[in-house]
Z-matrix of the N, CA and C atoms (Angstrom, degrees):
N
C 1 1.447
C 2 1.523 1 109.76
N 3 1.314 2 114.56 1 146.71
C 4 1.453 3 120.60 2 174.91
C 5 1.517 4 109.13 3 -107.29
N 6 1.338 5 118.36 4 150.80
C 7 1.460 6 120.50 5 178.25
C 8 1.527 7 111.49 6 -58.35
N 9 1.324 8 114.82 7 144.83
C 10 1.464 9 123.28 8 178.72
C 11 1.523 10 108.01 9 -103.56
N 12 1.316 11 117.66 10 126.94
C 13 1.463 12 122.60 11 -178.66
C 14 1.527 13 109.95 12 -83.88
N 15 1.297 14 115.68 13 64.11
C 16 1.453 15 120.88 14 -179.33
C 17 1.514 16 110.30 15 -170.71
N 18 1.330 17 114.78 16 -170.47
C 19 1.457 18 122.19 17 178.70
C 20 1.515 19 109.05 18 -100.95
N 21 1.318 20 115.95 19 137.41
C 22 1.457 21 122.01 20 -178.96
C 23 1.529 22 109.19 21 -106.45
N 24 1.330 23 117.29 22 137.41
C 25 1.463 24 122.20 23 173.43
C 26 1.517 25 107.98 24 -98.66
N 27 1.333 26 116.12 25 119.96
C 28 1.453 27 122.94 26 -178.89
C 29 1.521 28 109.45 27 -108.63
N 30 1.311 29 117.10 28 119.58
C 31 1.459 30 122.79 29 177.26
C 32 1.523 31 106.30 30 -97.93
N 33 1.339 32 115.20 31 104.22
C 34 1.457 33 122.25 32 -169.42
C 35 1.528 34 110.96 33 -106.24
N 36 1.327 35 115.68 34 127.43
C 37 1.463 36 121.33 35 176.62
C 38 1.525 37 109.31 36 -65.73
N 39 1.323 38 116.94 37 135.67
C 40 1.455 39 121.26 38 -176.41
C 41 1.527 40 113.07 39 -76.18
N 42 1.324 41 117.55 40 -24.43
C 43 1.457 42 121.11 41 179.00
C 44 1.526 43 108.75 42 -98.21
N 45 1.316 44 116.08 43 122.39
C 46 1.461 45 120.57 44 -179.10
C 47 1.518 46 109.65 45 -92.59
N 48 1.314 47 116.37 46 128.11
C 49 1.457 48 121.66 47 177.03
C 50 1.523 49 112.15 48 -97.12
N 51 1.308 50 116.53 49 -15.84
C 52 1.450 51 120.67 50 -175.38
C 53 1.523 52 109.41 51 -148.22
N 54 1.307 53 116.90 52 163.40
C 55 1.455 54 122.68 53 -179.75
C 56 1.522 55 109.93 54 -85.96
N 57 1.316 56 115.55 55 136.02
C 58 1.472 57 121.68 56 172.05
C 59 1.530 58 107.68 57 -131.67
N 60 1.314 59 116.32 58 148.17
C 61 1.465 60 120.77 59 -179.70
C 62 1.522 61 112.30 60 -65.03
N 63 1.313 62 117.02 61 -37.21
C 64 1.471 63 122.18 62 -175.72
C 65 1.524 64 109.04 63 -119.00
N 66 1.330 65 117.18 64 82.48
C 67 1.463 66 119.11 65 -179.56
C 68 1.528 67 111.67 66 -69.08
N 69 1.314 68 117.84 67 -28.82
C 70 1.465 69 120.16 68 -177.40
C 71 1.523 70 111.98 69 -62.34
N 72 1.315 71 117.54 70 -49.93
C 73 1.470 72 120.89 71 -175.66
C 74 1.529 73 113.45 72 -117.68
N 75 1.328 74 117.28 73 0.27
C 76 1.474 75 123.33 74 177.75
C 77 1.528 76 112.90 75 52.73
N 78 1.335 77 115.48 76 32.64
C 79 1.462 78 120.34 77 176.62
C 80 1.524 79 115.23 78 87.63
N 81 1.321 80 118.49 79 -1.89
C 82 1.470 81 120.85 80 -176.25
C 83 1.522 82 113.43 81 -84.57
N 84 1.324 83 119.09 82 -16.95
C 85 1.467 84 122.04 83 -175.26
C 86 1.525 85 112.06 84 -57.68
N 87 1.312 86 118.09 85 -39.64
C 88 1.470 87 120.16 86 -177.76
C 89 1.529 88 112.51 87 -68.34
N 90 1.317 89 117.81 88 -16.02
C 91 1.469 90 120.87 89 -179.13
C 92 1.526 91 113.34 90 -100.16
N 93 1.322 92 117.65 91 -20.95
C 94 1.474 93 121.77 92 -178.43
C 95 1.524 94 108.55 93 -98.43
N 96 1.308 95 116.64 94 98.99
C 97 1.458 96 121.35 95 -173.37
C 98 1.521 97 113.55 96 -66.36
N 99 1.324 98 118.08 97 -23.85
C 100 1.469 99 120.52 98 -179.61
C 101 1.522 100 112.43 99 -108.91
N 102 1.320 101 116.80 100 14.20
C 103 1.458 102 120.40 101 173.35
C 104 1.516 103 114.30 102 109.69
N 105 1.324 104 113.51 103 170.53
C 106 1.462 105 122.40 104 -179.65
C 107 1.518 106 108.45 105 -125.06
N 108 1.329 107 116.35 106 126.14
C 109 1.467 108 121.75 107 172.29
C 110 1.515 109 106.87 108 -95.14
N 111 1.329 110 116.76 109 120.41
C 112 1.461 111 121.34 110 -177.23
C 113 1.522 112 109.89 111 -98.92
N 114 1.324 113 115.67 112 129.69
C 115 1.464 114 123.09 113 176.94
C 116 1.528 115 106.74 114 -119.22
N 117 1.331 116 116.96 115 110.28
C 118 1.461 117 120.78 116 178.78
C 119 1.518 118 110.32 117 -80.72
N 120 1.318 119 115.69 118 131.27
C 121 1.467 120 122.48 119 -177.28
C 122 1.528 121 108.04 120 -127.03
N 123 1.347 122 117.85 121 137.98
C 124 1.464 123 119.53 122 179.88
C 125 1.529 124 111.97 123 -62.74
N 126 1.323 125 114.17 124 150.75
C 127 1.454 126 120.57 125 178.96
C 128 1.515 127 111.15 126 111.36
N 129 1.321 128 115.12 127 -175.24
C 130 1.453 129 121.17 128 176.30
C 131 1.531 130 108.41 129 -119.69
N 132 1.318 131 116.40 130 -174.21
C 133 1.469 132 120.68 131 -175.71
C 134 1.534 133 112.24 132 -57.91
N 135 1.318 134 116.76 133 -30.88
C 136 1.461 135 120.69 134 -178.12
C 137 1.526 136 113.64 135 -90.35
N 138 1.339 137 118.37 136 -24.57
C 139 1.472 138 120.53 137 -172.97
C 140 1.527 139 113.97 138 -111.89
N 141 1.312 140 117.48 139 5.32
C 142 1.470 141 120.47 140 -176.31
C 143 1.538 142 112.50 141 -61.53
N 144 1.328 143 116.81 142 -26.09
C 145 1.474 144 120.45 143 -179.35
C 146 1.531 145 113.05 144 -103.62
N 147 1.317 146 116.98 145 6.33
C 148 1.466 147 121.00 146 179.29
C 149 1.526 148 110.20 147 -97.95
N 150 1.360 149 117.12 148 150.75
C 151 1.458 150 119.44 149 175.81
C 152 1.524 151 110.69 150 -59.03
N 153 1.303 152 118.89 151 143.77
C 154 1.463 153 128.70 152 -2.05
C 155 1.527 154 113.34 153 -87.71
N 156 1.338 155 117.41 154 0.72
C 157 1.467 156 120.69 155 -177.22
C 158 1.522 157 112.71 156 -64.99
N 159 1.326 158 117.29 157 -26.04
C 160 1.463 159 120.80 158 -178.47
C 161 1.519 160 112.36 159 -60.58
N 162 1.333 161 116.70 160 -34.09
C 163 1.466 162 120.85 161 179.54
C 164 1.525 163 109.98 162 -66.97
N 165 1.328 164 116.77 163 -44.88
C 166 1.464 165 120.54 164 179.00
C 167 1.529 166 110.89 165 -64.74
N 168 1.329 167 117.41 166 -39.68
C 169 1.461 168 121.00 167 177.19
C 170 1.525 169 110.59 168 -63.19
N 171 1.322 170 117.04 169 -44.57
C 172 1.471 171 121.08 170 179.19
C 173 1.528 172 111.25 171 -61.22
N 174 1.322 173 116.74 172 -41.61
C 175 1.472 174 120.25 173 178.85
C 176 1.521 175 111.03 174 -65.71
N 177 1.339 176 117.41 175 -41.86
C 178 1.457 177 120.93 176 178.76
C 179 1.517 178 111.08 177 -65.26
N 180 1.323 179 116.64 178 -40.57
C 181 1.469 180 121.24 179 177.99
C 182 1.525 181 110.65 180 -64.55
N 183 1.320 182 117.00 181 -44.95
C 184 1.463 183 120.27 182 179.62
C 185 1.522 184 111.01 183 -63.36
N 186 1.336 185 117.73 184 -41.46
C 187 1.459 186 121.12 185 177.65
C 188 1.519 187 111.16 186 -61.10
N 189 1.337 188 116.72 187 -42.61
C 190 1.458 189 120.57 188 178.71
C 191 1.523 190 111.03 189 -62.98
N 192 1.326 191 116.67 190 -41.71
C 193 1.473 192 120.77 191 178.45
C 194 1.527 193 111.25 192 -65.90
N 195 1.328 194 116.48 193 -41.13
C 196 1.461 195 120.93 194 179.95
C 197 1.532 196 111.73 195 -64.41
N 198 1.332 197 116.49 196 -31.83
C 199 1.462 198 120.96 197 -178.43
C 200 1.514 199 113.60 198 -85.07
N 201 1.319 200 118.05 199 -0.90
C 202 1.461 201 121.39 200 178.74
C 203 1.461 202 108.31 201 -84.65
């Protein structure tokens, strides 16, 4: 991957199933030159798009789009 000259929106599952060194940005900070906006969404990596978490994800995505 090459660095992106912009801000990245990260939709992060609130339940962690595994350990990562950088839980805050999940490794994306080094690629987003203008920062990372983190949106916490209920669920884990496997259930973030399943009901009822899908509604919260859709709302977070729409809010991010509206704020662009």
